[in-house]
Structures are given as structure tokens and as C-alpha cells.
C-alpha positions in Angstrom: 10.3 -12.6 8.1 6.6 -11.6 8.3 7.6 -7.9 8.4 9.7 -8.3 5.3 6.7 -9.9 3.4 4.4 -7.1 4.6 6.8 -4.4 3.4 7.5 -6.1 0.1 3.7 -6.2 -0.7 3.4 -2.5 -0.2 6.6 -1.8 -2.2 5.3 -4.0 -5.1 2.0 -2.1 -5.1 3.9 1.1 -6.0 5.5 -0.6 -8.9 2.2 -1.9 -10.2 0.6 1.5 -9.9 3.4 2.9 -11.9 3.2 0.2 -14.6 -0.6 0.7 -14.9 -0.1 4.4 -15.4 -1.8 5.4 -12.2 1.2 7.4 -10.9 4.2 8.9 -12.7 7.8 7.6 -12.5 8.8 10.5 -10.3 5.9 9.9 -7.9 6.8 6.1 -7.8 10.4 6.9 -7.0 9.3 9.3 -4.2 7.0 6.7 -2.7 9.6 4.0 -2.8 12.2 6.4 -1.3 9.8 7.0 1.6 9.7 3.3 2.2 13.5 3.1 2.3 14.1 1.6 -1.2 17.3 3.2 -2.6 17.3 4.7 -6.1 19.0 1.8 -8.0 16.7 -0.8 -6.5 13.7 1.4 -7.1 14.6 1.9 -10.8 15.0 -1.8 -11.3 11.7 -2.6 -9.7 9.9 -0.1 -11.9 11.5 -1.4 -15.0 10.6 -5.0 -14.1 6.9 -4.0 -13.4 6.7 -2.1 -16.7 7.9 -5.2 -18.6 5.4 -7.4 -16.8 2.6 -5.0 -17.6 3.6 -5.1 -21.3 3.3 -8.9 -21.4 0.0 -9.0 -19.5 -3.6 -8.6 -20.9 -5.3 -5.4 -19.7 -8.6 -5.3 -17.9 -11.5 -3.7 -19.7 -13.5 -1.2 -17.6 -17.3 -1.3 -17.8 -19.9 1.3 -17.2 -21.9 0.9 -14.0 -24.6 -1.6 -14.8 -25.4 -3.3 -11.5 -26.2 -2.2 -8.0 -25.7 -3.5 -4.5 -28.8 -4.8 -2.8 -30.0 -1.3 -1.7 -27.8 1.0 -3.7 -28.3 2.4 -7.2 -26.2 1.7 -10.3 -24.6 5.2 -10.1 -24.2 5.2 -6.3 -23.7 1.8 -4.6 -23.5 3.7 -1.2 -27.1 5.1 -1.6 -28.9 5.0 1.7 -25.8 3.9 3.5 -25.9 4.5 7.3 -23.6 7.4 8.3 -20.5 6.1 10.0 -19.5 8.0 13.1 -15.8 8.6 13.9 -15.0 6.8 17.2 -12.1 6.2 19.6 -11.7 3.0 21.5 -9.1 1.2 23.6 -6.2 -0.6 22.0 -3.2 -2.5 23.2 -0.9 0.5 23.0 -3.3 3.4 23.4 -6.5 4.7 21.8 -7.5 3.5 18.4 -9.5 5.3 15.7 -12.3 4.1 13.5 -15.6 4.7 11.9 -18.6 2.8 13.2 -22.1 2.3 11.7 -24.8 0.4 13.6 -27.4 -1.7 11.9 -30.9 -1.4 13.3 -31.3 -5.1 13.9 -27.8 -6.5 13.4 -27.4 -10.0 12.0 -23.7 -9.8 12.9 -20.8 -7.4 13.2 -18.0 -6.8 10.7 -14.5 -5.4 11.0 -13.6 -3.6 7.8 -9.8 -3.2 6.9 -8.8 -0.5 4.6 -6.4 -0.5 1.6 -2.7 0.7 1.7 -3.5 4.4 2.0 -5.3 4.2 5.3 -8.9 4.9 6.4 -10.3 7.0 3.6 -13.9 8.0 3.3 -14.6 5.1 0.9 -14.0 2.6 3.7 -16.3 4.5 6.1 -18.9 4.3 3.4 -18.3 0.5 3.2 -19.1 0.3 6.9 -22.3 2.3 6.2 -23.3 0.0 3.4 -23.0 -3.1 5.7 -25.1 -1.4 8.4 -27.7 -0.5 5.8 -27.8 -4.2 4.8 -28.0 -5.6 8.3 -24.5 -5.8 9.7 -23.0 -3.4 12.2 -19.5 -2.5 11.0 -16.3 -0.9 12.3 -13.8 0.4 9.8 -10.6 0.5 11.8 -7.7 3.0 11.2 -4.5 1.0 11.3 -2.6 4.3 11.3 -4.1 5.2 14.7 -0.7 5.1 16.4 0.6 7.7 13.9 -2.3 10.0 14.8 -4.7 8.6 12.2 -4.9 8.6 8.4 -6.3 12.2 8.4 -3.2 13.5 10.2 -0.9 12.3 7.4 -0.3 14.7 4.6 -0.3 12.4 1.6 -0.9 8.9 0.5 2.8 8.1 0.0 3.5 8.9 3.7 0.6 6.8 4.7 1.9 3.8 2.7 5.4 4.3 4.2 4.0 4.4 7.7 2.1 1.2 7.2 5.2 -0.5 5.7 7.2 0.5 8.8 4.7 -1.0 11.3 4.9 -4.6 12.3 2.3 -7.2 11.3 2.0 -8.1 15.0 0.9 -4.6 15.8 -1.8 -4.8 13.2 -3.0 -8.1 14.5 -3.2 -6.7 18.1 -5.1 -3.6 16.9 -7.6 -5.7 14.8 -8.2 -7.9 17.8 -9.0 -4.8 19.8 -11.4 -3.8 16.9 -13.2 -7.2 17.4 -13.4 -6.5 21.1 -15.1 -3.2 20.4 -17.6 -4.7 18.0 -18.4 -7.4 20.6 -19.0 -4.7 23.2 -21.3 -2.7 21.0 -23.2 -5.7 19.6 -24.0 -7.9 22.6 -22.0 -10.9 21.4 -23.1 -10.9 17.8 -21.2 -13.2 15.4 -18.0 -11.6 14.1 -16.6 -11.3 10.6 -13.8 -9.4 8.8 -13.7 -7.9 5.3 -10.5 -6.4 3.9 -9.2 -5.0 0.6 -5.7 -5.2 -1.0 -3.4 -4.5 2.0 -6.5 -5.0 4.2 -7.2 -8.3 2.5 -3.7 -9.4 3.5 -4.5 -8.4 7.0 -7.6 -10.6 7.0 -5.4 -13.5 6.0 -2.9 -12.6 8.7 -5.7 -12.7 11.3 -6.6 -16.3 10.2 -2.9 -17.1 10.3 -2.7 -15.7 13.8 -5.5 -18.2 15.0 -8.2 -15.7 15.7 -11.0 -18.0 16.7 -13.7 -15.5 17.3 -14.3 -15.0 13.6 -17.3 -16.9 12.1 -16.6 -15.5 8.6 -13.8 -13.7 6.7 -13.7 -12.1 3.3 -10.2 -11.2 2.0 -10.7 -9.2 -1.3 -7.6 -9.5 -3.5 -5.1 -9.8 -0.6 -2.0 -11.9 -0.3 -1.6 -14.3 2.5 1.7 -14.7 4.4 4.3 -17.1 3.1 3.5 -20.7 4.2 0.2 -19.8 5.7 -1.3 -22.0 8.5 -5.0 -21.4 9.2 -5.4 -24.4 11.5 -6.1 -22.1 14.5 -9.1 -20.5 12.9 -12.7 -21.6 12.4 -13.9 -18.9 10.0 -15.7 -19.7 6.8 -13.7 -17.8 4.2 -14.9 -16.1 1.0 -11.7 -15.2 -1.0 -12.2 -12.8 -3.9 -9.8 -12.3 -6.7 -9.7 -10.3 -10.0 -8.8 -11.9 -13.3 -6.3 -9.2 -14.2 -4.5 -9.1 -10.8 -1.6 -11.3 -11.7 0.5 -10.5 -8.6 -2.1 -11.4 -6.0 -3.4 -14.3 -8.1 0.0 -15.9 -7.9 -0.8 -16.5 -4.2 -4.2 -18.0 -4.7 -3.2 -21.6 -4.9 -1.2 -21.4 -1.6 -4.1 -19.8 0.1 -6.5 -22.4 -1.1 -4.2 -25.2 -0.1 -3.9 -23.8 3.4 -7.7 -23.5 3.7 -8.1 -27.1 2.7 -5.3 -28.2 5.1 -7.1 -26.4 7.9 -10.4 -27.9 7.0 -12.1 -24.5 6.7 -15.2 -24.0 4.7 -14.3 -21.7 1.9 -15.3 -20.3 -1.5 -12.9 -18.8 -4.0 -14.2 -16.4 -6.7 -12.3 -14.8 -9.5 -14.1 -12.0 -11.4 -13.5 -11.8 -15.1 -12.4 -8.5 -16.6 -11.6 -7.0 -13.2 -8.3 -5.8 -11.8 -6.8 -5.2 -8.4 -8.9 -2.9 -6.2 -12.0 -3.3 -8.4 -14.4 -2.8 -5.5 -13.2 0.8 -4.7 -15.6 3.1 -6.5 -13.3 6.1 -5.8 -10.4 4.4 -7.6 -9.2 4.1 -11.2 -9.7 0.4 -11.4 -13.3 0.3 -10.2 -15.4 -2.3 -12.0 -19.0 -1.7 -11.2 -20.4 -5.0 -12.3 -17.7 -7.0 -10.5 -18.1 -4.9 -7.4 -21.9 -5.3 -7.3 -21.7 -9.1 -7.9 -18.9 -9.5 -5.3 -21.0 -7.5 -2.7 -24.0 -9.8 -3.3 -21.8 -12.8 -2.8 -20.4 -11.3 0.4 -23.9 -10.7 1.9 -24.9 -14.2 1.0 -21.8 -15.5 2.7 -22.3 -13.5 5.8 -26.0 -14.4 5.8 -25.1 -18.1 5.8 -22.2 -18.1 8.2 -22.8 -15.4 10.8 -24.9 -16.8 13.6 
């Protein structure tokens, strides 16, 4: 069942990208075909997403007006620490990632990429964290396929992620936490993930990963009927006002956090849409991204020992 949920999330993302005009119908059908969705079902999905988009208010983009704590308005990654490509041991072989070390780390953070794999943006995210005091490892969840860089296009990366099991991702992310611990002498651990990666953060909480002191799923969907009782992380859950699909899961996530007794904070950023933090994407919202990053650093500063 978890694998079905995981694949459905990625399939739906294609439909939303099409409805928002980010990809053509032809490209959407190609991506859905690579994920095993037959033509009739794919056409129905795209039509439904287009109707939903017509009925929904649109986000309004803003010019960059705010900065991360050390970045600039035009370049939030200014002065980021360079992230080095690394290889480390995983449960089924070597794993790939990009690691940036803080000079005097106040904690260590595992960064989880979006649905297209470990792009340079997420290596930059690790570098921003290191600049601001947190050593960070951006893991490549396509390591078993040879790594994101070995896959020839985004559609095939998405298809490969949809074919993998959630259990494999959990095992690989736990190996990422092992590597962070090894490199940071037992520093407090956190996770930060985006879209698909935000969903993976929820999955780690659902899997009962108790080493996490803090977690920050950004606009990610939790599994159906989540149970976070095995976790002890303080959770900062970030949503975007215009992200109707993920927002539909917010109440269930909040209920599960309360049921588990986890400290949490839920933020929804006005005027922003799905993937608003990614400054290389078409939905980037500079003000929301800068404000969300400040909230994240405050949260980690409070909850990472």
C-alpha cells in the first residue's frame, strides 16, 4: 500500500505540472508513460488536473525582496560552503551524496531532494546550512540507479523514483544519518526535505526514526493514516497557500503529530505555491523562501542539542 501511495504522489505531480503550464501535454504523457500509466488513464488524469487548475486561484510571483541570513536578495546561496560529492556505505551498496561541513557545527542535517533527484540546487541547500552553522548531507536517493547525474532526463529520474520502494528510501536515509553521525561526532540530527523529499521526511517519522531531534518537511505529503508515535522529533511543517493537493493532507499530518505528542509548528505561506523554495524552479517565491529559511534556522537552533 505504501508503494502505491508513493507512486501516486509522483504521478499526480506530473498532472499538476501540466495543469500549471510547466510542461506540455506531450511531455506529460511521456512522463506518465515512463511511470507505467497507460494512455487512457493518463489523458483522464491530465484533464482532471486541468479542470482543478481552472477552478483554483493562482499564486502571484514576487520579485526577490528578502534574503537568507547570510545570502543576498538576488542570491540566497551567497557565501554558501561548497558541497563535496561523497560516497558512503548503504544497506545495499555505496550511496552518493554531497556534503558540506560547518566550521563549528551546531547540528547535522540530512537534506532530501525533490522528485528529479539530487540536482545542484540541493547541493547548494547543504552549503547554505553549513554556512549558517549546520553540517549537511544532501543524499541522492537514485544512488542504486547510478546516481542522478547518470540519468539522462528528469522524466526518467521521476520514473526511477516511482519504481523504488519506500522501504528502500528509509533504509538509505538511515544510512545518511549514520554518515552524518560519523562525520560530526554525535551532533544532534535533523532532516529537511522538499516536495517528494518532504514526503520522505514524513516517512522517516512514520518509520519511528528516533535519532531525529528535529524535522522539516516542506510541502510534502505524509503516508495515509500516519503514525508518528515512534518518533521524538520536533517538527516544522511548511505549506504553500496555493498548493491545494498537499494542503489536503495537512489536517491528517497535524492530527498525527498531536496524537504522537510531538512538538510541532505548522506554517502556510501566503501567495506561494508548491516548490516555492527552489530558486531554480518556475514557482520560486523569494519572500516566502527567505521567511521559511529563517523559520527553519530558528527551529533548528531551538531543537538541535
